[in-house]
N, C-alpha and C positions, 0 to 999 in steps of 0.2 A: 640522412641530411635534413628532414623536417626537426627532428630532434635538437639537432644543433642550433638550427635557426628559434626553434623556440623558448632554446636557451637563451638567446640573447635578450628575450624579455626581458630577464631580469638582472641584467646588467645596466650599470647605470652609463650613463650617454657619455662621459668621459670616457668609459671604457670601454666604446663602442665606437667612440672616435680614435681613439687611438688604434682600436683595431683597421681602421679604414684607411688611416693612414699607413701603417703599414703592410696593408695591403696590395696601394698604393704604389708606395715604395718597391716592393715585391716585382709587381706587372711591370714598373719602369725599370727595371734592373734585368729581368727577361728580356724583355722589348730590346735592349739595347745589346743584349749577348746575343740575340737571334738576329740582328741588323734590321736596317731600312727597308729590307725587299720584301719582310716578313710583316703582314697590316698586325698591330695587336691593339684596334682600336677598341673592340666588344670587349674584353678583357679589363678595360679601366670599369667599367663598368659594372663591374663587381662593388668596389666600393662604393659606388656612386648609388647603388640599391641599397644597401646597406646604410650607408649615410641617409637615404629618405625615409628609408623604413622607419631607422630607429633612433635617429638622432634628431635631424628636421630637414627644412627647404631650405633654412641658412648656409645650415654647414655642406649640404647636399650640393649647391650652385658652389660653395667655396672649393669644393673635392673634384665638383668638373671641372674647373677652371684651371687647378693645378694637375689634372689626368688630361686637360687638353697641351698646356705649357710642355707637361714632362713626355709627352708624344713628339712632340717637334722637336724639345731637346735632345731625345734619345736617338732621333733620328739626323739630327746635326752632328751628335757627338758618334754615331755610326760610322759618319762618310757619307751622307749625304748630300750634295750641292744642290743648290737653287740659284735663278739666274737674279731673281733680287733678292733683297730681305724682305721686301712686301708678302711675297709668294709664304713663307710659312708662317706669317702672320694671319694670312688669310685663310690657310689652312687649319692655324688654330682657333681663327675665329668661328670657321665651320663646324670642325666639331665642337667647339663649346656652344654652339647650337644647337645643334642635334642633342647633346649630353642634357642640356636645358629644356629639350621635351619629352626627353627621357624620365628627367626628377618631375614635372609636372603633369606628368603622365603615371609616374609613380605617388606623385603628393594625394593624386587625386584616388587613385585607387588604396590608400592609406585611408585617406578620410573613408571612401565609400564600406572597408572593412570596420573600422572601429564602431561605424553609425549599424552596422548592420550587428556585430558583438553590442552594441547598448541595448539595441531591439529585443536580442536574444534574449539580454537579461534581465531585461523590464519585463520580459514576457514570463520567464522560466519565474521571474520573485512574483510576479500576480496569478503565477499557476499555481505556485508554491502554498500562497496564502489564500486562492481559493479552496484547494483539498485542504487543508487544514481548518477553514471555513465548514467546509462539509462535511468533515469528516466530526467536529463538534457539533454541529447541528445532525448530525448522525447519533451521537452523543448524547446527547440533550434526548432525543426522540425516544430510545432504548430508554434512557431513565424516565423522561416520562411515563411512557408507556406501565414502566414497572409499576412506580408510586399510583398510578391512576389504577394498575391494578391489585395495590395491597389494599387502597382504600374500599375498590367493591367487595373485596375479599372482607374485610372488616367490617363493614356493613350489611355484608350475607349473615358472618360468623353472629355479629354483634345483635344487629337488628333484625333479619329474616328470621335465624334460627330461634330467638330467643320469643316473636311474635308466633312463630308454628309450635315452640314448645306450650308457651299459654293454649292454642288452639287443641293441642294434644288432652292438657291438662282437662281443659272444659269438656272433650271429646268423651273424657275417661268419666268425669262427674256426669254428664246426660245419659252416659251409657249405667250408671250403676244406680241411674234415678229410673228407667228404663227397666233394670233387673229388679227390683225392689217392687217396681208395680208390674214382675210377670210380664212385662210386652213383647210380642214378636218383633220389635224396634231392635231389640238388645242387640243383637248380631250384627246388624247394618252399622251400628253405632260402635262396636268391637272394630269392625273391620276400616272403620274410617278412624279411626284411633293408630293401627296398625299402618294406613295410609299416609296419615300425618307424619308418624313417625320415621319412616322411610324418605320423606320428604327433608324433614331435618337431616339426618344420613347423608341423602344427597345435598343437599345447602354445604355441610360440613365437608364435601368432600369436593366439591366446585371452588368451596372460601380458599381452603389448602392449595388446590391446583393453582390459582388467581394468586395464593400470595408468592412472592419473589423470594422466597428459601432460602438465606447466606448459609451454606455449608460450615461448619464448623471446621477445623485443623481437626486432619486425622478422621474423621468421621465423612469423607466422601464414599465411600465404598458403603456405610451402612444406608447413606442419603440414596446413594442409586438401588438398594435392596430394597428400601422402601418407596421409592417411584417404580418398582418391578413391580411390587403388592397396591400398590392401589392402581396402576394403571389396568391391571390385569382385572383387577373388581370392577372398576365401571366402564372398559370397554370389552368387557368378557370374553380377555384373548390370554393368550399366552405367554405373558411376558415374566421372561429370567434375567437374574444378574448376574454374569459371570465376572470377579475379580481380582484384584492385587490390595490384600489389605494396608501394606506397606507403601503407597504412593507418595514420596517426597514433596509435598505439595502443600508451602506455609502460609500463601495468598488469599484471603480470603472471599476476597475478588475473583482471583481467576478460577477459585473452583467453584462458584456459582455458577460464572459463565459456565465451567463444562456440564455444571448440572441441569442451565437452560436448553443448552445444545441436546441435553439427552431426553429433556422432557419433549422440547416440539418435535425430535425425530419420532419420539413415541407416539405421540398424538398424530402426527402424520402420516406413520404409517396404520395405524386406528383408523382413522377416520377415511382419510384418500384412497391408501394403500389397500382396504379391507383385508389384512393379514390376520392370520391367527396365528401365530407368535412370531415372538420380536425378541429378541437378545441385546443385552446390553452388555458392554465387555470393555475393563478397564486392565489395561497392563503398562509395565513400566519395563521398558528395553532401550538398551544401550542410551542410558539418560533420556530419553523420551518416554512422555506420557501420551497413552496413544488410548483414544476412547472409540470404539468402535459399535456401529448401532445396525444390525441386521434383521432382514424381515425376510416373509412369505409371501409378500402381498403383491398386487398386479402388475409389480415394477414402477420404475420413473417415467411422467411423464415425458415426451419428447421434447415437449416447453419449457420441462422445467431448468434443462440447461441455459436456455436464456435469461434467467433470471423472471421468468413469469411469476414464479409462485414467492409469492410473501412470507411462507414459513423459513423456505431455504435460504432468500436475504438476507433472514436475519438471523438465522443459525453462520452464515458464512461472516455478515459481520459481527456476529461476537465472537469468532474464533478469529477473527482478523484486532479485535479490541485487545486480546490477551496476546497475540503475538503467538497463534497457531494457524497452523496450514488446514483449511475444511476441501474435504474433496467428498463427492457422491457419485456411485454409477450403477448402474444396472445390473444385476448379479446375471441373467438371464435375459434371453428373447422371450421367454415365455414370464416371468412373477420373480420376485425379489428385488429390495435394494440394498445396497453396503454406505453407509454412510461414517466417514475415518477423518476423527480430528488430534491432529498431534501438533503436540507442544514440547517444547525444551524448556523446563523450568529453570528460572536466573536462579533458584538457590534452591540446591539439591541438599546442602549440609545438612 
């Protein structure tokens, strides 16, 4: 019944008005057939309700007048007799007054409903706009952070690395001069050169980690393999990659976000999870790309699910940006964390 009333919203006012007149005619006919002993007053309200709700107050008043007239007329036609002609007129006036009260109440109720609907639409629009603006700001925040990381990466690679390289060369020259004079400080100078070269390598490694690498089409597995190798060396852990080389992903931005999710997950596992073994896996199953990162660390903190971890929020937002689902869980009560990112590619051709 509710669906039928909702469908009336799509009708034109003349169509609903015709329906009201039709209902009034049917009710009056049944009222005549049942005789004047049976009260049919309440059934006329159906046409009045439809009139005030879907057509307007003026038409509802007209239907009310017709309903009161029809009620009195059908009773007279059915055989009811009055002591005076003023009696049916009075009855019709009383009934018409009752119907007018119903019309007023119905009109107020309809206006209240329309006002509530308007408020709901306004709040829905405002909420949608707020969500859109928040999403835009979050996207800009991530993009700004990546641009800043790239700038710092270039500064470290082109500035600090060059400065350290010059320091290493100067140390080598100093060591050679000390060696020519057979001074005992030669060994210390050579050790200084080794330390500076280690600093250069460490700086380059940090610069590569900060630079938001854009994964090339068809090289996602290779990038994950390189990521595992670098993090194994940097954090002194066993980080391995297992994956499908034929993942049908042709969007560079999507591939980059998957890479950054894996990178953040590995860093979290090594730094905060104290993991010794980390596994990155990339699969393509049932038209879905599934990225999983597992570790044997101390497990997921209790407050991580409440969004207190910045790294987890960033990973979840990166997944949301590309339309993927993000899930993180504790493998056991003692240790281990599983991170899963599932993506349905838009174009797998």
